[in-house]
C-alpha positions as CSV (number, residue, x, y, z in Angstrom):
1,M,22.3,153.4,-111.3
2,N,25.9,154.5,-110.5
3,R,28.7,153.9,-113.0
4,I,32.4,153.7,-112.8
5,V,34.5,153.5,-116.0
6,I,38.1,152.3,-115.5
7,N,40.6,152.8,-118.3
8,V,42.9,149.9,-117.6
9,N,45.3,150.6,-120.5
10,E,45.9,154.2,-119.5
11,G,47.7,153.7,-116.2
12,K,51.0,155.5,-115.9
13,A,51.6,157.0,-112.5
14,K,52.4,154.8,-109.5
15,I,50.6,155.3,-106.2
16,N,53.4,156.1,-103.8
17,R,53.2,153.9,-100.8
18,H,54.1,156.9,-98.7
19,I,50.6,158.3,-99.2
20,Y,49.6,155.8,-96.4
21,G,51.9,157.3,-93.7
22,N,51.0,158.2,-90.1
23,F,51.8,161.1,-87.8
24,A,52.9,160.8,-84.1
25,E,53.2,163.9,-82.1
26,H,54.1,164.5,-78.5
27,L,50.5,165.2,-77.8
28,G,48.3,163.6,-75.2
29,R,48.8,159.8,-75.0
30,C,50.2,159.3,-78.5
31,I,53.8,158.8,-77.4
32,Y,53.6,158.2,-73.7
33,G,51.2,155.4,-72.9
34,G,50.7,154.8,-76.6
35,I,54.0,154.0,-78.3
36,W,56.3,154.4,-75.3
37,V,55.9,152.6,-72.0
38,G,59.6,152.3,-70.9
39,E,61.7,149.2,-70.5
40,D,60.5,148.6,-66.9
41,S,56.8,148.5,-67.9
42,P,54.9,145.2,-67.3
43,I,53.4,145.8,-70.8
44,P,55.4,143.7,-73.2
45,N,57.9,146.0,-75.0
46,T,61.2,146.1,-76.8
47,R,63.5,148.8,-75.4
48,G,60.5,150.6,-74.1
49,I,58.3,150.5,-77.3
50,R,55.1,148.5,-77.0
51,N,55.3,145.2,-78.9
52,D,51.5,145.2,-79.8
53,I,51.8,148.6,-81.3
54,V,54.7,147.5,-83.5
55,A,52.9,144.4,-84.6
56,A,49.7,146.2,-85.5
57,L,51.5,148.9,-87.5
58,K,53.7,146.4,-89.4
59,K,50.5,144.6,-90.5
60,I,49.3,147.7,-92.4
61,K,52.8,148.1,-93.8
62,L,53.3,151.6,-92.4
63,P,55.6,153.3,-94.9
64,N,56.6,156.4,-92.9
65,L,56.0,158.0,-89.6
66,R,56.1,161.8,-89.0
67,W,57.5,163.0,-85.7
68,P,57.8,164.9,-83.3
69,G,55.0,167.3,-84.4
70,G,53.0,169.2,-85.2
71,C,53.0,172.3,-83.2
72,F,55.3,170.5,-80.7
73,A,58.0,170.4,-83.3
74,D,58.6,174.1,-83.3
75,E,59.3,174.2,-79.6
76,Y,61.3,171.0,-79.5
77,H,65.0,171.1,-79.1
78,W,66.4,167.7,-80.2
79,K,69.5,167.8,-77.9
80,D,67.2,167.7,-74.9
81,G,66.1,164.2,-76.0
82,I,69.4,162.4,-76.3
83,G,71.9,160.9,-73.8
84,P,71.0,159.1,-70.5
85,R,67.3,159.5,-69.8
86,P,67.7,160.6,-66.2
87,E,69.9,163.4,-67.2
88,R,67.6,164.8,-70.0
89,P,66.1,168.2,-69.2
90,K,62.3,168.5,-68.7
91,M,60.1,171.0,-70.5
92,I,56.5,172.2,-70.6
93,N,54.4,171.1,-73.5
94,T,52.8,174.5,-73.9
95,H,50.7,173.5,-76.9
96,W,49.1,170.4,-75.6
97,G,47.8,170.4,-72.1
98,G,50.6,172.2,-70.3
99,V,52.0,168.9,-69.1
100,T,55.7,168.2,-68.4
101,E,57.6,166.5,-71.2
102,D,60.5,164.6,-69.7
103,N,62.2,163.9,-73.1
104,S,62.5,160.2,-72.4
105,F,61.3,159.5,-76.0
106,G,63.8,161.3,-78.3
107,T,65.7,160.8,-81.5
108,H,67.2,157.4,-80.6
109,E,63.9,156.0,-79.4
110,F,62.0,157.3,-82.5
111,L,64.5,155.9,-84.9
112,D,64.5,152.6,-83.0
113,L,60.7,152.5,-83.4
114,C,61.0,153.0,-87.2
115,E,63.6,150.2,-87.4
116,Q,61.3,147.9,-85.4
117,L,58.5,148.8,-87.9
118,S,60.6,147.9,-90.8
119,G,60.8,144.3,-92.1
120,E,59.9,142.0,-95.0
121,S,57.0,144.3,-96.0
122,G,59.3,147.3,-96.5
123,K,61.0,150.0,-94.6
124,C,59.2,152.5,-92.3
125,E,60.9,155.7,-93.2
126,P,61.3,158.2,-90.4
127,Y,60.0,161.6,-91.3
128,I,61.4,164.2,-89.0
129,C,59.9,167.7,-88.6
130,G,62.6,170.2,-87.6
131,N,62.2,173.4,-85.5
132,V,62.1,176.6,-87.5
133,G,59.7,178.5,-85.2
134,S,62.0,178.7,-82.1
135,G,65.1,176.9,-83.3
136,T,68.2,177.9,-85.1
137,V,69.8,177.0,-88.4
138,Q,72.8,175.5,-86.6
139,E,70.5,173.3,-84.4
140,F,68.7,171.9,-87.4
141,S,71.9,171.4,-89.3
142,Q,73.5,169.5,-86.4
143,W,70.4,167.2,-86.1
144,V,70.8,166.1,-89.7
145,E,74.6,165.6,-89.1
146,Y,73.9,163.6,-85.9
147,C,71.5,161.3,-87.8
148,N,73.3,160.9,-91.1
149,F,77.1,161.5,-90.9
150,D,79.3,158.4,-90.8
151,G,82.7,160.2,-90.4
152,V,84.5,162.0,-87.6
153,S,82.6,165.2,-86.5
154,P,81.3,166.6,-83.2
155,M,77.7,165.4,-83.9
156,A,78.7,161.9,-85.3
157,D,81.0,161.5,-82.2
158,L,78.2,162.5,-79.9
159,R,75.9,160.0,-81.6
160,R,78.5,157.2,-81.0
161,K,78.9,158.3,-77.4
162,N,75.2,157.9,-77.0
163,G,75.3,154.3,-78.2
164,R,74.7,154.4,-82.0
165,E,77.7,153.6,-84.1
166,K,76.3,153.8,-87.6
167,P,74.1,156.6,-88.9
168,W,70.4,156.1,-89.5
169,N,70.4,157.8,-93.0
170,V,67.2,159.8,-92.5
171,K,65.9,161.0,-95.8
172,L,62.6,162.8,-95.0
173,W,62.9,166.2,-93.4
174,A,60.2,168.8,-92.9
175,I,61.5,172.4,-92.6
176,G,59.2,173.6,-89.9
177,N,55.5,173.0,-89.3
178,E,52.5,175.3,-89.7
179,N,54.7,178.3,-89.7
180,W,51.7,180.3,-90.8
181,G,50.3,179.6,-87.3
182,C,51.7,177.8,-84.2
183,G,55.1,177.6,-85.9
184,G,55.8,181.3,-85.7
185,N,52.8,183.2,-87.3
186,M,54.9,184.0,-90.3
187,T,53.9,185.5,-93.6
188,P,54.5,183.3,-96.7
189,E,57.2,185.7,-97.9
190,Y,59.1,185.6,-94.5
191,Y,58.7,181.9,-94.2
192,A,60.0,181.4,-97.8
193,D,63.2,183.2,-96.9
194,Q,63.5,181.2,-93.6
195,Y,63.0,178.0,-95.6
196,R,65.7,178.8,-98.0
197,Q,68.1,179.6,-95.2
198,F,67.4,176.5,-93.2
199,A,67.2,174.2,-96.2
200,T,70.6,175.3,-97.4
201,Y,72.2,173.7,-94.3
202,V,70.2,170.5,-94.4
203,R,73.2,168.7,-96.0
204,A,73.6,165.4,-97.8
205,Y,75.9,163.0,-96.1
206,G,77.2,159.9,-97.7
207,G,74.6,158.6,-100.1
208,T,71.7,160.1,-98.2
209,V,70.2,163.1,-100.0
210,P,67.6,164.8,-97.8
211,Y,64.1,165.0,-99.2
212,K,63.1,168.5,-98.0
213,V,59.5,169.4,-97.4
214,A,58.5,173.0,-97.0
215,C,55.6,174.2,-94.8
216,G,52.7,174.6,-97.2
217,P,49.2,176.1,-96.9
218,N,46.5,175.8,-94.4
219,G,43.4,174.7,-96.3
220,E,42.4,177.3,-98.8
221,N,45.4,179.6,-98.5
222,Y,46.3,179.5,-102.2
223,N,48.4,182.6,-101.9
224,W,50.8,180.7,-99.6
225,T,51.3,178.0,-102.2
226,R,51.9,180.6,-104.9
227,V,54.5,182.5,-102.9
228,L,56.3,179.3,-101.8
229,M,56.4,178.0,-105.4
230,E,57.7,181.4,-106.7
231,K,60.5,181.7,-104.0
232,T,61.6,178.1,-103.1
233,S,61.0,175.7,-106.0
234,S,64.4,176.3,-107.8
235,P,67.2,178.0,-105.8
236,R,70.3,175.9,-105.8
237,G,70.8,174.1,-102.4
238,S,67.5,175.1,-101.0
239,S,65.0,173.8,-103.5
240,M,62.1,171.8,-102.0
241,Q,61.0,168.3,-102.9
242,G,57.7,168.6,-101.2
243,L,55.1,171.2,-100.1
244,A,53.0,170.3,-97.1
245,L,49.2,170.8,-97.1
246,H,47.2,170.6,-93.8
247,H,43.4,170.3,-93.7
248,Y,41.1,168.6,-91.2
249,T,37.5,167.4,-91.5
250,V,35.5,169.2,-88.8
251,P,31.7,168.6,-89.0
252,G,30.9,171.4,-86.5
253,E,32.5,174.7,-85.6
254,W,35.9,175.1,-84.0
255,A,34.2,176.0,-80.7
256,Y,32.2,172.8,-80.7
257,K,33.3,170.4,-83.4
258,G,30.7,167.7,-82.8
259,S,30.8,164.4,-81.0
260,A,32.8,161.5,-82.3
261,T,30.1,159.0,-81.4
262,E,26.8,160.8,-80.9
263,F,25.7,162.2,-84.2
264,N,22.8,161.9,-86.6
265,E,22.5,161.3,-90.3
266,A,22.6,165.0,-91.1
267,E,25.9,165.3,-89.3
268,W,27.1,162.2,-91.1
269,N,26.3,163.8,-94.4
270,I,28.1,167.1,-93.4
271,T,31.2,165.1,-92.5
272,M,31.2,163.3,-95.8
273,R,30.8,166.6,-97.7
274,K,33.7,168.2,-95.8
275,A,35.9,165.1,-96.4
276,H,35.3,165.5,-100.1
277,F,36.5,169.1,-99.9
278,M,40.1,167.6,-99.7
279,G,39.7,166.8,-103.4
280,E,39.1,170.5,-104.2
281,L,42.1,171.5,-102.2
282,V,44.4,169.0,-103.8
283,K,43.2,170.1,-107.3
284,K,43.5,173.8,-106.8
285,H,46.9,173.7,-105.0
286,S,48.1,171.3,-107.7
287,D,47.0,173.7,-110.4
288,I,49.1,176.4,-108.9
289,M,52.1,174.1,-108.5
290,D,51.7,173.1,-112.1
291,E,52.4,176.7,-113.2
292,Y,55.8,176.6,-111.7
293,D,56.5,172.9,-111.8
294,P,54.8,171.4,-114.9
295,E,56.9,168.2,-114.7
296,K,55.5,167.6,-111.2
297,K,59.0,167.1,-109.6
298,I,57.7,168.6,-106.3
299,A,55.3,166.5,-104.3
300,L,52.1,167.8,-102.6
301,V,52.6,166.3,-99.2
302,V,49.3,166.0,-97.2
303,D,51.1,165.4,-93.9
304,E,48.1,166.3,-91.6
305,W,44.6,165.2,-92.4
306,G,41.7,163.5,-90.7
307,T,38.6,164.1,-88.6
308,W,38.6,166.5,-85.7
309,Y,35.8,166.3,-83.1
310,S,35.3,167.6,-79.6
311,V,37.3,165.5,-77.1
312,E,35.7,162.6,-75.3
313,P,33.8,163.8,-72.1
314,G,36.0,163.8,-69.0
315,T,39.3,163.9,-70.9
316,N,42.0,166.6,-71.0
317,P,40.9,169.1,-73.7
318,G,44.6,169.5,-74.6
319,F,45.0,165.7,-75.3
320,L,42.6,165.6,-78.3
321,Y,41.4,162.1,-77.5
322,Q,38.4,161.0,-79.5
323,Q,36.7,157.8,-80.4
324,N,36.6,156.5,-83.9
325,T,33.5,155.1,-85.7
326,L,32.4,153.6,-89.0
327,R,32.1,157.2,-90.2
328,D,35.8,157.6,-89.8
329,A,36.5,154.6,-91.9
330,L,34.5,156.1,-94.8
331,V,36.3,159.5,-94.3
332,A,39.6,157.6,-94.6
333,G,38.4,155.8,-97.7
334,I,37.4,159.1,-99.4
335,H,40.8,160.6,-98.6
336,F,42.7,157.6,-99.9
337,N,40.6,157.7,-103.2
338,I,41.5,161.4,-103.6
339,F,45.2,160.8,-103.0
340,N,45.3,157.7,-105.2
341,N,43.7,159.6,-108.1
342,A,46.1,162.5,-107.7
343,A,49.1,160.1,-107.6
344,E,51.1,162.3,-110.1
345,R,51.3,165.1,-107.5
346,V,50.4,163.6,-104.1
347,R,53.2,161.4,-103.0
348,I,53.2,161.5,-99.2
349,G,50.4,161.6,-96.7
350,N,50.1,161.4,-92.9
351,I,46.9,160.9,-91.0
352,A,46.6,162.7,-87.6
353,Q,47.4,160.8,-85.6
354,T,48.6,157.3,-84.9
355,I,47.5,156.5,-81.4
356,N,45.0,158.0,-78.9
357,V,44.8,161.4,-80.7
358,L,42.3,162.7,-83.3
359,Q,41.5,160.1,-86.0
360,A,43.8,157.5,-84.5
361,V,44.3,154.1,-86.0
362,I,44.9,152.6,-82.6
363,L,43.5,153.3,-79.1
364,T,45.2,152.1,-75.9
365,E,44.2,152.0,-72.2
366,G,46.8,150.6,-69.9
367,D,47.8,147.2,-71.4
368,K,44.7,147.1,-73.6
369,L,44.7,147.9,-77.3
370,V,41.9,148.4,-79.9
371,L,42.1,148.7,-83.6
372,T,39.8,151.4,-84.9
373,P,37.7,151.4,-88.1
374,T,40.2,153.8,-89.5
375,Y,42.9,151.2,-88.9
376,H,40.9,148.7,-91.0
377,A,40.6,151.2,-93.8
378,F,44.4,151.4,-93.9
379,D,44.6,147.6,-93.9
380,M,42.1,147.4,-96.7
381,Y,43.8,150.0,-98.9
382,K,47.4,148.8,-98.6
383,V,46.8,146.8,-101.8
384,H,47.3,150.1,-103.7
385,M,50.8,150.8,-102.4
386,D,53.2,151.1,-105.3
387,A,50.6,149.9,-107.7
388,V,49.9,151.7,-111.0
389,M,47.0,154.2,-110.7
390,L,44.2,153.5,-113.2
391,P,42.3,156.6,-114.4
392,L,38.6,156.3,-113.8
393,H,35.4,158.3,-114.2
394,V,32.6,158.1,-111.6
395,E,29.0,158.9,-112.3
396,S,27.1,159.0,-109.1
397,D,23.8,160.2,-107.5
398,T,24.2,162.9,-104.9
399,I,22.8,163.7,-101.6
400,Y,22.5,167.2,-99.9
401,S,23.8,168.4,-96.7
402,R,23.7,171.8,-95.0
403,V,27.1,172.6,-96.5
404,G,26.4,171.4,-100.0
405,S,25.8,168.3,-102.2
406,V,28.1,165.3,-102.1
407,P,28.4,162.3,-104.4
408,L,27.2,159.0,-103.0
409,I,30.1,157.1,-104.5
410,S,33.9,157.6,-104.3
411,A,36.4,155.3,-106.0
412,S,40.0,154.7,-107.0
413,A,41.7,151.8,-108.9
414,S,45.1,150.4,-109.5
415,E,46.9,147.5,-111.1
416,D,49.4,145.5,-109.1
417,D,52.6,143.8,-110.2
418,N,50.7,140.6,-110.9
419,G,48.3,142.2,-113.2
420,A,45.3,142.2,-110.8
421,I,43.0,145.2,-110.7
422,N,42.1,146.5,-107.2
423,V,39.1,148.8,-107.0
424,S,38.2,150.6,-103.8
425,I,34.7,152.1,-103.5
426,V,33.0,154.1,-100.8
427,N,29.2,154.3,-100.5
428,I,28.3,157.2,-98.1
429,D,24.5,156.6,-98.3
430,A,23.6,156.0,-94.6
431,K,20.4,154.1,-95.5
432,N,20.4,152.6,-99.0
433,E,22.3,150.1,-101.0
434,Q,23.9,151.4,-104.1
435,K,24.1,149.4,-107.3
436,I,27.2,150.2,-109.5
437,N,28.0,149.2,-113.0
438,L,31.8,148.8,-113.2
439,D,33.0,149.2,-116.8
440,L,36.6,147.8,-117.3
441,R,37.9,149.2,-120.6
442,G,40.8,147.1,-121.9
443,F,40.4,144.2,-119.5
444,S,38.3,141.0,-119.5
445,P,37.6,140.0,-115.9
446,K,37.6,136.3,-115.1
447,S,37.1,136.4,-111.3
448,V,36.2,139.0,-108.6
449,S,36.6,138.8,-104.9
450,G,36.3,141.5,-102.2
451,T,36.5,142.8,-98.7
452,I,34.1,145.2,-96.9
453,I,34.0,147.5,-93.9
454,T,30.5,148.3,-92.7
455,S,28.2,147.9,-89.6
456,T,24.6,148.1,-88.5
457,E,24.6,151.7,-87.3
458,I,26.5,154.7,-88.5
459,Q,27.7,155.4,-84.9
460,D,29.2,151.9,-84.4
461,H,32.7,151.7,-83.1
462,N,35.2,149.4,-81.4
463,T,35.8,149.5,-77.6
464,F,38.2,147.8,-75.3
465,D,35.4,145.4,-74.4
466,K,34.1,144.9,-77.9
467,G,37.1,145.5,-80.2
468,D,35.7,143.7,-83.3
469,K,32.3,145.4,-83.9
470,V,33.7,147.2,-87.0
471,G,36.2,145.3,-89.0
472,I,37.0,143.7,-92.4
473,A,34.8,141.0,-93.7
474,G,34.5,139.1,-97.0
475,F,32.4,140.6,-99.8
476,K,30.7,138.6,-102.6
477,D,27.9,140.8,-104.1
478,S,29.6,141.3,-107.5
479,V,28.6,139.7,-110.8
480,I,30.7,139.5,-113.9
481,S,29.0,140.0,-117.3
482,G,31.5,140.3,-120.2
483,D,33.9,143.2,-119.5
484,K,31.5,144.7,-116.9
485,I,30.8,143.9,-113.3
486,T,27.7,144.8,-111.3
487,V,28.3,145.6,-107.7
488,S,25.7,145.8,-105.0
489,L,27.3,148.0,-102.4
490,P,25.6,148.0,-98.9
491,S,24.8,151.3,-97.3
492,K,27.6,153.1,-95.3
493,S,30.4,150.9,-96.5
494,V,33.9,150.7,-98.0
495,V,34.6,147.9,-100.4
496,T,37.8,146.8,-102.1
497,L,37.5,144.4,-105.1
498,K,40.2,142.3,-106.5
499,I,39.6,141.6,-110.2
500,E,41.6,139.0,-112.1
């Protein structure tokens, strides 16, 4: 039998709500046809932004949204996306499909979206990724001034001319994206110098102090992390608050990554093993960061993660449109558990991507909208936002895949402001129920309730005709005995228990 020991009295670090962020790039149908339809669209919208998208993302309390890329960010020149839309210059999106970008969705529209996504459940912080690959220090500096300065200056005056009187006070700024690759093919030493130069001119205006995120490693590039920590973690004026890690779960090879919906149990197991690899990356990069930053002042920012399959048949290969099955909900749960358990170091995360691209939380087709299994995982895990992470130990059986063994059980736990314990558990076993002994040390449970995401087949997914095949349901297969709880976890499932 599997066992989870939770040390309730040892919780210290808070799980930062920003772990549950999203990423929206000018790629395929993420922005155009996804978020943005324009004011004249028959699809209900507010200033061109789809109302149903806003409602869905507010429900999962989206804490931040990263934009405009991605690879697109390092060819994006922000001044092309302001002013009257008919007068905005067009460009070619060379990274993603070679399509024309008309810049109708720019800074004002993005920040309007973030304001629409904010409400009683909290603010959706805009997370802007600036152009280091093909841009200039002056261009980046002026973007910050345009967004944040409340006085008299060329950029503040230009903002007012374009219809926005008060600044937006944007805090989160990424200094480039994947500069080891599509963002300029730089060496870590060269990028570190570029970072220090650009970051120096990302100024604080008023009470808004920029939170600067440096481009971090691609997967296992531990040398990149070491060089960046050596060169950028302390210089005055250019020190970083975050280091970005990118890693995707790809069950196949890059030439053929595998189908999003047509896969067997062996491919399922490979996917789960590769999802767990994120834990190794977080641990090893964090260990390097600890050498230079033992107080953990600098966050590990996992601002691109998720599954990456071959595109759906008949779609533009450059649009990266893929379906989203029960498998993706479990991959999301595994990642959330990894991030929650590493709460002292991981403080921002962004799944790739929000709509119609890669492991999307929402798919659209015309005026239709479907919530994916991944969306429901976000909805289920939102109980951990800003809660105190509870250290735990998992003893689990393992299964074997072609790329190595993988534990059947993944888990994370937290205590909310009301003293309730929330425990999220993933059972990756595609066929068998798993019984789990939950040992709560320092806590006497009086009641337990739960929710579950599962389905009949591992390939099950939601379509525009059948949008509710995979969703959240109630879960009751838990029994309290003293300070222990026995849980019967169905095969291929994600469960969150609320223990009081």
